[in-house]
N, C-alpha and C positions, 0 to 999 in steps of 0.2 A: 658529527659536526666537530670540526677542529679549526683552531685559529693558526694554522700554518699550512704548508703545501699539502695538497691532496695526495701527492706522490710519497709513498713510504710511511704514511702515518697509520693511525688506527683504522681509517676507512679502507686502506689497502689490505690490512690484515683481515678485516671482516670480509672484504671482497674475495680474498683467497679462500677463506673457509666456505663461503657460499659456493664458489666454483668447485672446490674439491669435494664438497658434500653433494654436489649437483642439486642444490636447493632451488626450488622454483619460487623465488620471492622477488619483489620489487626492491631495488636498492639504489640509493643516490648518495653520493658523497658531497658534503658541504665543506669547503675549505678554500684555501688560496690557490689560484691557478698556477700551473707549472710554467711560469714565464717571468722574464726579467721585467722590472718596472722601475722607473725613476721618479715615481710619484711619492711625495712626502706629505705628511700632515698628521693630524691628531688621530688617536686610535679610533674614535667614532667615525671620522671621515674615511679612514682607510678601510674599516670594516664595511661601511656603506659602499665605497668605491668597488670593493671586491664581492659585493652581494651578500655580505654577512651581517648586515644590520637586521634588527628584529623584523622590520617591515619587509625587507627584501627576502629574508628567509621565509616568512609567512606567505608571501606571494609565490615563491618557488614551490612551497609545499602544496598550496592550493592548486597550482598548475599541474604538479605531479599527480595529485589525487584525481584531477579532472581527466587525465589521460586514460 
């Protein structure tokens, strides 16, 4: 989970290790999408907008676990 782009961050490094080691694990990156936005607002608003509020993270985790 990171509070910046999912491209080139810690999640990318972890994904590379998983791929290189041929690990058979479920993996999901939480972070900002790799797209331009002109949305402005408070930090809580922007986190929620990008799916990184506690409620949206919890919902995403429940969905991933259910799959």
